[in-house]
C-alpha positions in Angstrom: 8.9 41.0 26.2 9.6 38.1 23.8 7.3 35.4 22.5 9.3 32.3 21.5 7.9 29.8 18.9 9.0 27.0 16.6 8.8 27.4 12.9 9.5 25.2 9.8 11.8 26.9 7.4 12.5 25.8 3.9 16.1 24.6 3.3 18.0 26.2 0.4 18.3 22.8 -1.3 17.4 19.2 -0.5 20.1 16.7 0.3 20.1 13.9 -2.3 22.1 11.7 0.0 19.7 12.2 2.9 16.7 11.4 0.7 18.1 7.9 0.2 19.2 7.6 3.8 15.8 8.7 5.1 14.2 5.2 4.8 17.1 3.6 6.6 16.8 6.2 9.4 13.1 5.6 9.6 13.7 1.8 10.0 16.2 2.4 12.8 13.9 4.7 14.7 11.1 2.2 14.3 13.3 -0.6 15.7 14.2 1.6 18.7 10.6 2.6 19.4 9.6 -1.1 18.9 12.1 -2.2 21.4 10.8 0.4 24.0 7.3 -0.9 23.3 8.2 -4.5 23.9 10.0 -3.5 27.1 6.9 -1.7 28.3 4.9 -4.8 27.6 7.2 -6.8 29.9 9.4 -8.6 27.3 13.1 -8.5 26.6 13.4 -6.0 23.7 16.2 -7.8 21.9 14.5 -11.1 22.1 11.2 -9.7 21.0 12.7 -7.9 18.0 14.6 -11.1 17.1 11.3 -13.0 17.2 9.5 -10.3 15.1 12.1 -9.7 12.4 14.6 -12.7 12.4 12.8 -15.8 13.5 10.4 -15.9 10.6 13.3 -16.2 8.1 15.4 -18.9 9.8 14.4 -21.6 7.3 13.4 -22.1 3.7 9.8 -22.4 4.6 9.9 -18.9 6.1 11.4 -17.4 3.0 8.7 -19.1 0.9 6.0 -17.6 3.1 7.7 -14.2 2.7 7.4 -14.6 -1.0 3.7 -15.3 -0.7 3.2 -11.9 1.0 5.7 -10.0 -1.2 3.7 -10.8 -4.4 0.5 -8.9 -3.6 2.4 -6.0 -2.1 4.7 -5.7 -5.1 1.7 -5.8 -7.6 -0.2 -3.1 -5.7 2.9 -1.0 -5.1 3.8 -1.1 -8.8 0.5 0.3 -9.8 0.5 2.9 -7.0 4.0 4.0 -8.1 2.6 5.0 -11.5 -0.3 7.0 -9.9 2.0 8.7 -7.4 4.4 9.7 -10.1 1.6 11.5 -11.8 0.5 13.1 -8.4 -2.7 11.0 -8.5 -3.1 10.1 -4.9 -4.9 6.8 -5.3 -5.6 5.3 -1.8 -7.9 2.7 -3.3 -5.5 -0.2 -4.0 -7.2 -2.1 -1.1 -10.6 -1.8 -2.6 -9.3 -2.7 -6.1 -7.5 -5.7 -4.5 -10.7 -6.9 -2.9 -12.8 -6.5 -6.0 -10.2 -8.4 -8.0 -10.4 -11.2 -5.5 -14.2 -11.1 -5.6 -14.5 -11.1 -9.4 -11.8 -13.8 -9.8 -13.6 -16.0 -7.2 -16.9 -15.7 -9.1 -15.1 -16.8 -12.3 -13.3 -19.7 -10.5 -16.7 -20.9 -9.2 -17.9 -21.2 -12.8 -15.2 -23.8 -13.4 -15.7 -26.3 -10.5 -15.7 -29.2 -13.0 -12.7 -28.0 -14.9 -9.6 -30.2 -15.3 -7.4 -28.0 -17.5 -5.3 -25.2 -16.1 -6.2 -23.1 -19.1 -9.2 -21.9 -17.2 -6.8 -19.8 -15.1 -6.6 -17.3 -18.0 -10.2 -16.2 -17.9 -10.1 -16.2 -14.1 -7.1 -14.0 -14.0 -8.5 -11.7 -16.6 -11.8 -11.4 -14.7 -9.9 -10.5 -11.6 -7.9 -7.8 -13.4 -11.0 -6.4 -15.1 -12.8 -6.2 -11.7 -10.0 -4.1 -10.2 -9.8 -2.1 -13.3 -13.5 -1.3 -13.3 -13.3 -0.3 -9.6 -10.5 2.1 -10.4 -12.5 3.4 -13.4 -15.1 4.8 -11.0 -12.5 7.0 -9.4 -11.1 8.0 -12.8 -14.6 9.0 -14.1 -15.4 11.1 -11.0 -12.0 12.8 -11.1 -12.0 13.7 -14.8 -15.7 14.6 -15.2 -16.5 16.1 -11.8 -13.0 17.0 -10.4 -13.8 14.8 -7.4 -10.8 14.4 -5.1 -9.4 10.9 -5.7 -8.3 10.6 -2.0 -11.9 10.8 -0.8 -13.4 8.7 -3.6 -10.9 5.9 -3.3 -11.2 5.7 0.5 -15.0 5.5 0.3 -14.8 2.9 -2.5 -12.5 0.8 -0.2 -15.4 0.5 2.3 -17.9 -0.3 -0.4 -15.7 -3.1 -1.7 -15.4 -4.6 1.8 -19.2 -4.6 2.1 -19.6 -6.1 -1.4 -17.2 -8.9 -0.3 -19.2 -9.5 2.9 -22.5 -9.5 0.9 -21.0 -12.0 -1.6 -19.8 -14.6 1.0 -23.0 -14.3 2.9 -25.1 -14.5 -0.2 -24.7 -15.5 -3.8 -21.2 -17.0 -3.5 -21.7 -18.8 -0.2 -21.1 -22.5 -0.3 -24.5 -24.2 0.0 -22.8 -27.2 1.6 -20.5 -25.2 3.9 -22.5 -25.6 7.1 -23.6 -22.0 7.0 -20.0 -20.6 7.2 -19.6 -17.3 5.2 -17.2 -18.6 2.6 -17.3 -20.0 -0.9 -16.7 -23.6 -2.0 -13.1 -24.6 -2.3 -11.7 -24.0 -5.8 -10.6 -27.1 -7.8 -7.0 -27.7 -8.5 -7.3 -26.6 -12.1 -8.3 -23.1 -10.9 -5.4 -22.7 -8.5 -2.1 -21.1 -9.4 0.8 -23.6 -9.9 3.2 -23.9 -7.0 6.9 -23.2 -7.6 7.8 -26.2 -5.4 5.6 -28.9 -4.0 7.3 -28.5 -0.6 6.1 -24.9 -0.1 3.0 -22.8 -0.7 4.8 -20.2 -2.8 3.2 -19.9 -6.3 3.9 -18.2 -9.6 2.2 -14.9 -8.4 5.7 -13.8 -7.3 6.6 -13.8 -11.0 3.5 -11.7 -11.8 4.8 -9.0 -9.4 8.4 -9.0 -10.7 7.2 -8.9 -14.3 4.8 -6.1 -13.6 7.5 -4.1 -11.9 9.9 -4.4 -14.8 7.2 -3.6 -17.3 5.9 -0.5 -15.5 9.4 0.8 -14.8 10.3 0.3 -18.5 7.2 2.1 -19.5 7.9 5.0 -17.1 11.5 5.4 -18.1 11.6 4.4 -21.8 8.3 5.5 -23.4 6.6 8.7 -24.4 3.6 7.9 -22.2 5.7 7.4 -19.2 7.5 10.7 -19.9 4.1 12.5 -20.1 3.0 10.9 -16.8 6.2 12.1 -15.0 5.8 15.6 -16.5 2.2 15.7 -15.3 3.3 14.9 -11.8 6.1 17.4 -11.8 4.1 20.3 -13.2 0.5 19.9 -14.4 0.4 23.4 -15.9 3.5 22.7 -18.0 2.0 19.3 -19.1 -1.2 21.1 -20.2 0.8 23.8 -22.0 2.8 21.1 -23.8 -0.5 19.6 -25.1 -0.4 16.5 -22.9 -3.9 15.1 -22.4 -4.3 15.1 -18.6 -7.6 13.2 -18.5 -6.3 10.4 -20.7 -3.1 10.1 -18.6 -5.2 10.0 -15.4 -7.4 7.2 -16.8 -4.3 5.3 -17.9 -2.6 5.5 -14.5 -5.7 4.6 -12.5 -6.8 1.8 -14.8 -3.3 0.3 -14.8 -3.1 0.4 -11.0 -6.6 -1.1 -10.7 -5.7 -4.0 -13.0 -2.5 -4.8 -11.1 -4.3 -4.6 -7.7 -7.1 -6.8 -9.2 -4.4 -9.3 -10.3 -3.0 -9.3 -6.8 -6.5 -10.0 -5.4 -7.3 -12.8 -7.7 -3.8 -14.3 -7.2 -4.5 -14.4 -3.5 -7.8 -16.3 -3.7 -6.5 -18.7 -6.3 -3.2 -19.0 -4.5 -2.7 -19.5 -0.7 -6.4 -19.0 0.2 -8.0 -21.3 -2.4 -11.5 -19.9 -1.9 -13.4 -16.7 -1.1 -13.5 -15.7 2.5 -14.6 -12.5 4.4 -11.0 -11.4 4.9 -8.9 -12.0 1.8 -6.6 -9.1 2.5 -4.8 -8.2 5.8 -4.3 -4.7 4.4 -2.0 -5.2 1.5 -3.5 -2.3 -0.4 -2.7 0.1 2.4 0.7 -1.4 3.2 1.6 -0.9 -0.5 1.4 2.8 0.0 4.2 2.6 2.6 6.1 0.3 0.2 6.0 3.0 -2.6 7.4 5.8 -0.4 9.8 3.6 1.5 11.2 2.2 -1.8 11.6 5.7 -3.1 9.6 4.8 -6.3 12.6 2.8 -7.4 12.2 -0.8 -8.7 15.0 -2.2 -6.5 13.7 -0.1 -3.6 10.2 -1.4 -4.1 11.4 -5.0 -3.9 13.2 -4.5 -0.6 10.4 -2.4 0.9 7.9 -5.1 -0.1 10.0 -7.7 1.7 10.2 -5.5 4.8 6.4 -4.9 4.9 5.8 -8.6 4.2 8.1 -9.4 7.1 6.0 -7.3 9.5 3.0 -9.5 8.7 5.0 -12.6 9.5 6.5 -11.0 12.6 3.1 -10.1 13.9 2.0 -13.8 13.6 5.2 -15.0 15.2 5.0 -12.8 18.3 1.3 -13.8 18.7 2.2 -17.5 18.7 5.4 -17.4 20.7 5.0 -14.4 23.1 1.2 -14.2 23.3 1.2 -10.6 22.1 -1.6 -9.2 19.9 -1.3 -9.6 16.1 -2.2 -5.9 15.9 1.5 -5.2 16.5 1.9 -5.6 12.7 -0.2 -2.5 12.1 1.6 -0.6 14.9 5.0 -1.3 13.4 3.7 -0.3 9.9 2.3 2.9 11.3 5.5 3.8 13.2 7.5 3.2 10.0 5.3 5.5 8.0 5.3 8.2 10.7 9.1 8.2 11.0 9.5 8.1 7.2 7.3 11.1 6.7 9.0 13.0 9.6 12.5 12.3 8.1 11.3 13.4 4.6 9.9 16.6 6.1 13.2 17.4 7.8 15.1 16.9 4.6 13.2 19.8 3.0 12.6 21.9 6.1 14.4 22.7 9.3 13.0 23.7 12.7 14.0 27.2 13.8 13.4 29.1 17.0 11.6 32.4 16.3 11.6 35.2 18.9 9.0 38.0 18.5 9.1 41.3 20.4 5.8 42.0 22.1 4.7 45.6 22.3 3.9 46.9 25.8 0.2 47.5 26.5 -0.7 51.1 27.1 -3.2 51.6 29.9 -6.3 53.8 29.3 -5.4 56.2 32.0 -2.0 56.9 30.4 -3.8 57.5 27.1 -6.1 60.1 28.8 -3.2 61.9 30.5 -1.3 62.1 27.2 -4.3 63.6 25.5 -4.8 66.2 28.1 
């Protein structure tokens, strides 16, 4: 008798070409499954996909709105790229983003009478410091107690959300806001300058691009960046070479926290203009997909950020025009991540059919007869 089963078998070598084609294949599979989903919901698949992915970008206003969402994704993804290069699995960019927005909002509320835009400097620095401090908690727990950073960052995300809710219902609540859980509106001096008066896009997009160039230069052209990459490739080799693992861990996490904090404060001083209970639609989590979809490459991160930003806009578009739930954004992002991981798995492994020969069971009576 045979017992048949499936088994993952390591390939002799990974295909470099397929590793770059994997994101494209994942996107195609996501579109196919998305079309099937729209059909099951009673809508024409092609029309629905057009509404989701094309309609938001049919005019200049749509592209400007895309840039607004690309900026926080790019900032968070840039910091996460450094952590992931070092095999530090920081899942806490969302919490660091929220704390950056919270700290920056507190600073902005101290300048409600300001008329000079110079006050933006301490506001931005406060937001970055807030995200940095939040990441420092994870760095301390990891380096001193060997706490798993995946668990600590996820838990800190929830703590950050509750800190935000406490702030908008408590000390930062607008006393003249008719009891709504939100802060007072920030004055013009504390808001990021717009690139054009016709659109909402502000200079935060330049923060993201500058951070991407700076971090990529650091990773590819400096001694610190080389140590971080060696730490990610082989931690034992890094320790043998005398690299200070704890210091590199602190550096990567604090940099990521500062960039996520900058993204958070840029959001509240940018398109939102005040502190509200939901300053992030999940940018910190979506940035994780951006890093892997972009293959930790600067150009790839830009295009991946644009794609994930488009899913947010597409979710809003199908909600308005087709009366579909906005939660489709999360569904598309989840499908994209699932197919990307599946494609990456099949690059390194292949599924093989294994047949095992089962021994025949010997009955007790036959055993007695043989003994006699």
